[in-house]
C-alpha positions in Angstrom: 0.0 -0.1 0.1 1.4 3.3 -0.9 2.3 6.1 1.7 -0.4 8.8 1.5 1.0 11.6 3.8 3.9 12.8 5.3 2.7 12.1 8.5 2.1 8.6 7.7 5.5 8.2 6.3 7.2 9.7 9.5 5.1 7.4 11.8 6.7 4.2 9.7 10.3 5.5 10.8 12.1 4.6 13.9 12.8 7.0 16.8 16.4 7.2 15.8 15.5 7.8 12.3 13.4 10.8 13.2 16.0 12.2 15.5 18.6 11.8 12.5 15.9 13.8 10.2 15.7 16.6 13.0 19.4 17.6 12.7 18.0 19.7 9.6 15.5 21.4 11.7 17.4 23.5 14.1 14.6 24.8 16.0 13.1 21.4 16.6 13.1 19.7 20.0 14.4 16.2 19.8 13.0 15.3 23.0 9.8 13.2 23.8 8.1 10.1 22.5 7.8 9.3 18.8 4.5 10.7 18.4 5.7 14.1 19.8 9.0 13.8 17.4 6.5 13.4 14.5 4.5 16.3 15.4 7.6 18.5 16.0 9.0 17.6 12.6 5.4 18.5 11.0 5.4 21.7 12.9 8.8 22.6 11.7 7.8 21.9 8.0 4.6 24.1 8.2 3.8 27.5 6.7 6.9 29.8 6.5 9.3 27.5 8.4 9.6 25.5 5.3 10.3 28.2 2.9 13.1 29.4 5.7 14.6 26.1 5.6 14.5 25.9 2.0 16.3 29.1 1.8 19.0 28.1 4.4 19.6 24.7 2.8 20.1 26.7 -0.6 22.6 29.0 1.0 24.5 26.2 2.5 24.6 24.4 -0.7 23.1 21.4 0.6 21.8 19.9 -2.7 25.1 20.1 -4.5 
């Protein structure tokens, strides 16, 4: 069955995988249960935060 949402994809990851992803989110708290980590990642990817992250990554040449 295909993954239909980012929330579902994140929920399929381990806590260690989630914490590894969170290193790209400087304002994210890495403390808590798995559900809290998923919520924190989603919160940091919402609205203007995603655009700010993208601009920061572009400046750092993350994608090259």
